[in-house]
C-alpha positions as CSV (number, residue, x, y, z in Angstrom):
1,M,-6.2,-2.2,-7.4
2,K,-3.5,-4.3,-7.6
3,N,-1.6,-3.5,-5.3
4,Q,-5.0,-2.2,-3.0
5,S,-5.7,-3.7,0.5
6,I,-8.7,-6.1,0.9
7,K,-11.0,-3.4,2.7
8,S,-10.4,-1.1,-0.6
9,K,-11.0,-3.4,-2.8
10,I,-14.3,-4.8,-1.6
11,T,-15.4,-1.5,-0.2
12,I,-14.6,-0.1,-4.3
13,L,-16.4,-3.4,-5.3
14,Y,-19.6,-2.7,-3.4
15,T,-19.9,0.9,-3.5
16,G,-19.6,0.4,-7.4
17,C,-22.7,-1.7,-7.8
18,I,-24.3,0.2,-5.4
19,A,-23.6,3.8,-7.3
20,V,-24.7,1.6,-10.2
21,V,-27.6,0.6,-8.5
22,L,-28.8,4.2,-7.2
23,L,-27.9,6.0,-10.6
24,V,-30.6,4.1,-12.4
25,V,-33.3,4.4,-9.8
26,L,-32.4,8.2,-9.6
27,I,-32.5,8.7,-12.9
28,G,-35.6,6.6,-13.1
29,M,-36.9,9.4,-10.6
30,V,-35.9,12.0,-12.7
31,F,-37.8,10.9,-16.2
32,F,-40.8,10.4,-13.3
33,I,-40.6,13.1,-12.2
34,K,-40.3,15.2,-16.1
35,N,-43.0,12.9,-17.3
36,V,-45.5,13.9,-14.3
37,E,-44.7,18.0,-15.2
38,T,-45.5,17.2,-18.8
39,N,-48.6,15.5,-18.3
40,T,-49.7,18.3,-15.6
41,A,-48.7,20.9,-18.3
42,K,-50.2,19.0,-20.6
43,E,-53.7,18.7,-18.7
44,E,-53.7,22.0,-17.6
45,L,-53.4,23.4,-21.3
46,Q,-56.8,20.8,-22.3
47,G,-58.6,22.3,-19.0
48,K,-57.5,26.1,-20.4
49,V,-58.7,25.0,-23.7
50,D,-61.9,23.6,-22.6
51,A,-62.4,26.2,-20.1
52,F,-62.0,29.3,-22.7
53,Y,-64.4,27.1,-25.1
54,G,-67.1,27.0,-22.5
55,K,-67.1,31.1,-22.1
56,I,-68.0,31.5,-25.9
57,N,-71.4,32.2,-27.0
58,I,-72.6,29.8,-30.3
59,Q,-76.0,30.9,-31.6
60,G,-76.6,28.5,-34.8
61,D,-74.0,29.2,-37.3
62,T,-72.6,32.4,-35.2
63,Y,-70.1,32.5,-32.4
64,S,-69.5,35.3,-30.4
65,I,-66.3,35.6,-27.9
66,P,-67.1,38.1,-24.6
67,E,-65.5,41.3,-24.2
68,G,-62.9,41.3,-21.2
69,I,-62.4,37.7,-21.4
70,E,-58.8,36.5,-20.9
71,F,-56.1,34.8,-23.3
72,Y,-53.6,34.9,-20.9
73,N,-54.4,33.0,-17.5
74,D,-51.5,30.6,-15.5
75,G,-48.3,31.2,-18.1
76,V,-50.9,29.8,-21.0
77,I,-51.6,31.7,-23.9
78,I,-54.9,31.2,-25.8
79,S,-55.6,32.0,-29.3
80,V,-58.4,31.4,-31.7
81,Y,-58.4,30.3,-35.6
82,D,-61.0,30.2,-37.5
83,Q,-61.6,26.6,-39.9
84,N,-59.2,27.9,-42.7
85,G,-56.9,27.9,-39.9
86,T,-56.3,31.7,-39.9
87,P,-56.2,33.6,-36.7
88,V,-58.8,35.6,-35.5
89,T,-58.5,36.8,-32.1
90,G,-56.3,35.6,-28.7
91,S,-52.5,36.2,-28.1
92,I,-49.3,34.6,-29.8
93,P,-46.2,34.1,-27.5
94,S,-43.6,36.6,-29.4
95,Q,-41.0,35.1,-31.8
96,F,-43.9,31.9,-32.3
97,P,-44.0,30.5,-35.8
98,I,-47.8,31.3,-36.8
99,Q,-47.7,29.2,-39.6
100,T,-47.3,26.2,-36.8
101,E,-50.1,23.3,-38.4
102,L,-53.3,22.7,-36.1
103,K,-53.9,19.3,-35.4
104,D,-56.9,18.7,-33.6
105,D,-56.3,17.1,-29.6
106,F,-52.8,16.3,-30.9
107,Y,-49.8,18.2,-28.4
108,Q,-46.9,19.0,-30.0
109,Y,-43.7,20.7,-29.4
110,V,-42.6,24.2,-31.6
111,Q,-39.1,25.3,-31.1
112,K,-37.5,28.6,-32.3
113,A,-33.5,29.6,-31.5
114,D,-34.2,29.8,-28.0
115,H,-37.3,29.5,-27.5
116,R,-39.9,26.3,-26.8
117,W,-43.3,25.8,-26.4
118,L,-45.7,23.1,-26.2
119,V,-49.0,23.5,-28.1
120,Y,-52.6,22.1,-28.0
121,D,-54.9,22.6,-30.6
122,K,-58.8,21.8,-30.4
123,A,-61.1,22.1,-32.9
124,Y,-65.0,22.2,-32.3
125,D,-67.6,21.7,-34.5
126,Y,-70.3,24.7,-34.6
127,G,-73.3,25.3,-36.6
128,N,-74.0,23.9,-40.0
129,G,-70.3,21.7,-40.4
130,K,-68.0,24.8,-39.5
131,I,-65.1,24.6,-37.0
132,L,-63.4,26.5,-34.6
133,W,-60.0,25.8,-33.6
134,L,-58.7,26.6,-30.2
135,R,-54.6,26.9,-29.8
136,A,-53.3,26.8,-26.4
137,I,-49.6,27.4,-25.6
138,S,-47.3,27.3,-22.8
139,T,-44.0,28.1,-22.6
140,V,-41.7,24.6,-21.2
141,Y,-39.1,27.0,-20.0
142,G,-41.3,26.4,-16.5
143,F,-41.0,23.0,-16.0
144,E,-37.7,22.4,-17.7
145,R,-36.6,24.3,-15.1
146,V,-38.3,22.3,-12.2
147,A,-36.5,19.2,-14.3
148,G,-33.2,20.7,-14.2
149,Q,-33.4,21.7,-10.8
150,V,-34.4,17.8,-10.3
151,M,-31.3,16.8,-12.0
152,I,-28.8,19.2,-9.6
153,L,-30.7,18.0,-6.7
154,V,-30.2,14.3,-7.7
155,G,-26.6,14.8,-8.7
156,F,-25.8,16.3,-5.3
157,V,-27.8,13.0,-4.0
158,F,-26.0,10.5,-5.6
159,V,-22.4,12.2,-5.0
160,L,-23.2,12.5,-1.2
161,M,-25.3,9.0,-0.7
162,T,-22.2,7.7,-2.5
163,V,-19.4,8.8,-0.3
164,F,-21.5,7.8,2.4
165,I,-22.2,4.4,1.9
166,A,-18.5,4.3,1.1
167,S,-17.7,5.7,4.2
168,V,-19.7,3.7,6.1
169,G,-19.1,0.7,4.2
170,Y,-15.4,1.4,4.7
171,R,-15.8,1.5,8.4
172,M,-17.9,-1.5,9.1
173,L,-14.7,-3.4,6.6
174,S,-12.3,-1.7,9.3
175,V,-14.6,-3.4,12.2
176,A,-15.3,-6.3,10.5
177,L,-11.2,-7.4,9.2
178,R,-9.7,-6.0,12.5
179,P,-8.7,-9.1,13.7
180,V,-7.0,-9.6,10.7
181,D,-5.1,-6.8,11.2
182,I,-4.0,-7.9,14.3
183,I,-2.9,-11.3,13.3
184,C,-0.8,-9.5,10.6
185,Q,0.7,-7.6,13.4
186,E,1.5,-9.9,16.1
187,A,2.9,-12.7,13.1
188,G,4.8,-9.9,12.2
189,E,6.3,-9.4,15.1
190,I,6.7,-13.3,15.9
191,S,8.4,-14.0,12.2
192,K,11.4,-11.3,13.4
193,G,12.5,-14.2,15.4
194,E,13.1,-12.5,18.4
195,D,10.9,-14.6,20.3
196,L,9.4,-17.7,18.8
197,S,7.7,-18.7,22.0
198,K,4.9,-15.4,21.9
199,R,1.8,-16.3,19.7
200,L,-1.0,-14.6,18.3
201,T,-4.0,-13.4,20.8
202,I,-7.0,-15.7,20.6
203,P,-10.5,-13.7,19.1
204,Q,-13.2,-14.6,22.2
205,V,-15.8,-15.0,19.1
206,R,-15.6,-18.4,17.7
207,D,-15.8,-17.4,14.2
208,E,-13.7,-17.7,11.4
209,M,-10.6,-15.9,12.5
210,Y,-10.4,-17.6,16.0
211,R,-9.9,-21.2,13.8
212,L,-7.3,-19.0,11.6
213,T,-6.0,-18.1,14.7
214,I,-5.8,-21.8,16.2
215,E,-4.2,-23.2,13.4
216,F,-1.3,-20.2,13.2
217,N,-0.7,-21.0,16.9
218,Q,-0.6,-24.9,16.1
219,M,1.9,-23.8,13.2
220,F,4.2,-21.6,15.7
221,D,4.3,-24.2,18.3
222,R,5.7,-26.5,15.7
223,L,8.3,-24.0,13.7
224,E,9.2,-23.6,17.9
225,K,10.1,-26.9,18.9
226,S,12.0,-27.5,15.5
227,F,14.4,-24.3,15.7
228,E,14.9,-25.6,19.3
229,A,15.7,-28.6,17.9
230,E,18.2,-27.4,15.4
231,K,19.5,-24.7,18.2
232,Q,19.9,-27.6,20.5
233,F,21.7,-30.0,17.5
234,S,24.2,-27.3,16.9
235,S,25.3,-26.8,20.3
236,D,25.5,-30.0,21.0
237,V,27.7,-30.7,17.9
238,S,29.9,-28.0,18.3
239,H,30.6,-28.8,22.0
240,E,31.5,-32.6,21.2
241,L,33.7,-31.7,18.5
242,R,36.0,-29.1,20.5
243,T,37.6,-32.3,22.4
244,P,38.6,-34.1,19.1
245,L,39.8,-31.0,17.7
246,A,41.8,-29.5,20.6
247,V,43.6,-32.9,20.8
248,I,44.9,-32.9,17.2
249,H,45.8,-29.4,17.5
250,S,47.7,-30.1,20.5
251,Q,49.4,-33.2,18.6
252,C,50.0,-31.5,15.7
253,E,51.8,-28.5,17.7
254,Y,53.9,-31.6,19.7
255,L,55.0,-33.4,15.7
256,L,56.0,-29.9,14.8
257,E,58.2,-29.5,18.0
258,E,59.9,-33.2,17.0
259,C,59.5,-33.2,13.5
260,Q,62.9,-33.6,11.4
261,M,61.9,-33.4,8.0
262,K,60.9,-30.4,6.4
263,E,58.1,-32.2,4.0
264,Q,56.3,-33.8,6.9
265,E,56.6,-30.4,8.6
266,N,54.2,-28.8,5.8
267,D,51.9,-31.7,6.0
268,I,51.3,-31.3,9.7
269,Q,51.0,-27.5,9.6
270,I,48.3,-27.6,6.7
271,I,46.6,-29.8,9.3
272,M,47.0,-27.7,12.5
273,D,45.7,-24.8,10.2
274,Q,42.1,-26.3,9.1
275,T,42.1,-27.2,12.6
276,E,42.4,-23.7,13.7
277,K,39.7,-22.9,10.9
278,M,37.2,-25.5,12.3
279,I,38.3,-24.4,16.3
280,G,37.4,-21.1,15.6
281,L,34.3,-22.0,13.2
282,I,32.9,-24.1,16.4
283,T,33.2,-21.1,19.0
284,Q,31.1,-19.4,16.8
285,L,28.5,-21.6,16.5
286,L,28.5,-22.2,20.1
287,T,28.4,-18.1,20.7
288,I,25.8,-17.9,19.3
289,S,23.9,-20.9,19.8
290,R,24.0,-20.4,23.3
291,C,23.1,-16.6,22.9
292,E,20.3,-17.3,21.0
293,R,18.8,-19.8,23.9
294,G,20.0,-17.3,26.4
295,G,22.7,-18.6,27.7
296,E,25.1,-16.2,27.4
297,Y,25.5,-13.1,30.5
298,F,25.8,-10.0,28.5
299,Q,27.7,-7.1,30.2
300,M,26.3,-4.4,29.5
301,E,28.0,-0.7,30.0
302,Q,28.8,2.6,28.7
303,F,32.1,2.7,26.7
304,D,34.0,4.7,24.5
305,F,33.0,3.2,20.7
306,S,35.6,5.5,19.3
307,F,38.8,3.7,21.6
308,M,37.3,0.3,20.9
309,A,36.8,1.2,16.9
310,E,40.8,2.3,16.8
311,M,41.8,-1.0,18.6
312,V,39.8,-2.6,15.9
313,A,41.6,-0.8,13.6
314,D,45.6,-1.1,14.5
315,T,44.8,-5.3,14.7
316,M,43.7,-5.2,11.3
317,E,46.3,-3.3,10.0
318,E,48.8,-6.5,9.7
319,I,45.9,-8.7,7.5
320,A,45.9,-5.5,5.5
321,Y,49.0,-5.1,4.9
322,Q,49.5,-8.8,4.1
323,K,46.9,-8.5,1.3
324,Q,48.4,-5.3,0.5
325,I,45.5,-3.2,0.8
326,Q,45.4,0.2,1.9
327,L,43.1,0.3,5.9
328,N,41.8,4.3,6.2
329,R,40.1,5.4,9.5
330,N,37.7,8.2,10.0
331,I,37.2,7.7,13.8
332,E,35.3,10.2,15.6
333,V,36.8,10.5,19.1
334,N,34.3,10.7,22.3
335,L,31.6,8.7,21.9
336,M,29.9,6.3,24.2
337,V,27.8,3.1,23.2
338,Y,25.6,1.1,26.0
339,G,26.2,-1.9,24.6
340,E,28.2,-5.1,25.4
341,E,32.1,-4.0,24.5
342,T,33.8,-7.5,23.6
343,L,30.5,-8.3,20.9
344,L,30.1,-5.0,19.5
345,M,34.2,-5.4,19.5
346,R,33.5,-9.1,17.2
347,M,31.0,-7.5,14.9
348,L,33.5,-4.5,13.8
349,M,36.1,-7.0,13.3
350,N,33.9,-8.9,11.5
351,L,32.6,-6.5,9.2
352,V,36.4,-5.4,8.3
353,E,37.5,-8.7,7.7
354,N,34.6,-9.2,5.8
355,A,35.9,-6.3,3.6
356,I,39.7,-7.1,3.6
357,Y,39.3,-10.9,2.4
358,Y,36.7,-9.6,-0.1
359,G,39.2,-6.5,-1.2
360,R,41.5,-6.3,-4.1
361,E,45.1,-6.4,-3.3
362,G,46.3,-2.8,-4.1
363,G,42.8,-1.6,-3.3
364,H,41.6,-0.2,0.2
365,V,39.4,-0.6,3.2
366,E,37.7,2.5,5.0
367,I,36.8,2.7,8.5
368,K,34.5,5.9,9.1
369,I,32.8,5.9,12.3
370,Q,30.9,9.1,13.5
371,K,28.2,10.8,15.8
372,K,24.6,11.3,14.0
373,G,21.7,12.6,16.1
374,Q,21.0,10.1,19.0
375,M,22.9,7.3,17.2
376,V,26.6,5.9,16.2
377,E,26.7,5.6,12.5
378,G,29.6,3.3,11.3
379,R,30.5,2.6,7.6
380,I,32.5,-0.4,6.6
381,I,33.5,0.8,2.9
382,D,35.6,-1.3,0.2
383,N,36.4,-0.9,-3.3
384,G,36.5,-5.1,-3.9
385,I,34.5,-7.8,-5.8
386,G,30.7,-6.4,-4.6
387,I,28.0,-8.4,-4.2
388,S,25.8,-9.3,-6.6
389,K,21.8,-7.5,-6.1
390,E,20.1,-10.7,-5.8
391,N,22.5,-12.2,-3.4
392,L,22.4,-9.1,-0.8
393,D,19.9,-10.0,1.4
394,K,21.0,-13.6,1.5
395,I,24.6,-12.6,3.1
396,W,22.8,-12.3,6.9
397,K,22.4,-16.2,6.4
398,R,24.5,-18.5,7.9
399,F,27.1,-20.4,5.7
400,Y,26.4,-18.4,3.0
401,R,29.2,-17.1,0.5
402,E,28.5,-15.6,-2.4
403,D,31.6,-16.5,-4.5
404,K,32.2,-20.3,-3.8
405,S,35.6,-20.3,-5.1
406,R,37.0,-18.0,-2.6
407,S,36.2,-20.2,0.3
408,S,39.2,-22.1,0.4
409,T,41.8,-19.0,0.2
410,T,40.1,-17.1,2.7
411,N,40.1,-17.3,6.9
412,G,36.1,-16.8,6.3
413,T,33.9,-19.8,8.7
414,G,30.5,-17.9,6.5
415,L,29.3,-17.1,9.9
416,G,30.6,-13.2,10.2
417,L,27.4,-11.5,8.9
418,S,25.0,-13.4,10.6
419,M,26.7,-13.1,13.5
420,V,26.9,-9.2,13.1
421,R,23.8,-8.4,12.8
422,W,22.3,-10.8,15.4
423,I,24.8,-8.4,17.7
424,V,23.5,-5.5,16.0
425,Q,20.3,-6.0,16.8
426,L,20.8,-7.2,19.9
427,H,22.1,-3.5,20.8
428,R,18.6,-2.3,19.3
429,G,20.6,-1.0,16.1
430,K,20.1,-2.0,12.4
431,I,22.6,-2.4,9.7
432,E,22.3,-1.9,6.3
433,V,24.4,-2.6,3.0
434,F,24.5,-1.4,-0.7
435,S,27.1,-2.8,-3.0
436,Q,27.7,-3.4,-6.9
437,K,28.9,-6.6,-8.3
438,G,33.0,-5.2,-9.9
439,I,33.0,-2.0,-7.6
440,G,32.7,-2.8,-4.3
441,S,30.8,-2.5,-0.7
442,E,29.6,-0.6,1.6
443,F,28.4,-1.1,5.7
444,V,26.4,0.8,7.2
445,F,25.2,0.4,10.8
446,Y,23.6,1.9,14.2
447,L,23.9,1.8,17.1
448,P,22.1,4.1,19.9
449,I,24.1,6.1,22.2
450,S,22.3,5.0,25.1
């Protein structure tokens, strides 16, 4: 029951409890019916014996049994014994053990092989201390068959009622917990981060679900304000830093042109390279921030994704060559995609750059683009350092780097994969990664054709 839903758990628990109670009641009914049948059979035996004795003519020390008297009536067999227990007249069932002891006013069960009988013996005094024994014998097959039929019926009723109770209970729980399902569904949509302004639908009935919904909506209000404040801060800081960085960059360019000393020129070049890296970082931050805040207008149109992918491959070949990495391409021609060409180019470049930066010298990177159904499938495959399994979900976070020691040796900003996923989601696509530490990585993305 560990991974089952609350509805299933509650249904199983209460159905089990009701089933136990129902089973006890039904078993009690079976025993009651069986006891009634047994008592009826015993009363019938005693009645037959008394009726038979009433037909016997008793005169002093003698008795006589009328001719034509029936020793078998309604399934009951009557036999007569003298005071010594010797059979005098009457009938005895086949295979019935004749030596069965006579017991006055006593019921006993006698069984032999597959036959079972209910026996009632009665001793009657007559004459001068003489005793006449009457024995009534009835097979128990009749009421045992009834009891068996009752057991089958009870079993069928038990299964039917248990299934009925479980189904009705589950249905009632489904209706009762429907607001919970709605809350889970709507909360899941909000948690995707597509639109934090959405809120849970407030139930009309002011019950526990109503209070829970109100609390969730208040929490989403606080989260939205917090995220908006964070986005605004990132945008403001990035914007404010652009101007001083641009000044530093321009001054470095001027100093490089005027500098006469080689040692100073190297120092200035280092400052300029780091400034360019910071400008790139801030540019990406501003792009992401503006896009998330809806401040960017995207020119969506149908364009040749294959041609764009070839351009990206041509652009990245020089970077790959510098790292002694072979860049292979397998791009199907004339693949048309509806989207923002600039963003999708940035997405593909970020993926290829990531594969090159974390690749091995002498290794390879493959760009594979092909049509798959109504989607364009892209695969960026490398045999680089790979990503550990526990960190696969973290690579989409901003500024996350699994290998911190490489941050100073690459031009990456830690925003590339975060932007990649955002661009893919913007175009109603999806992206996933497969990787093994020390073996390599494969990023797979899917974009709708239209």
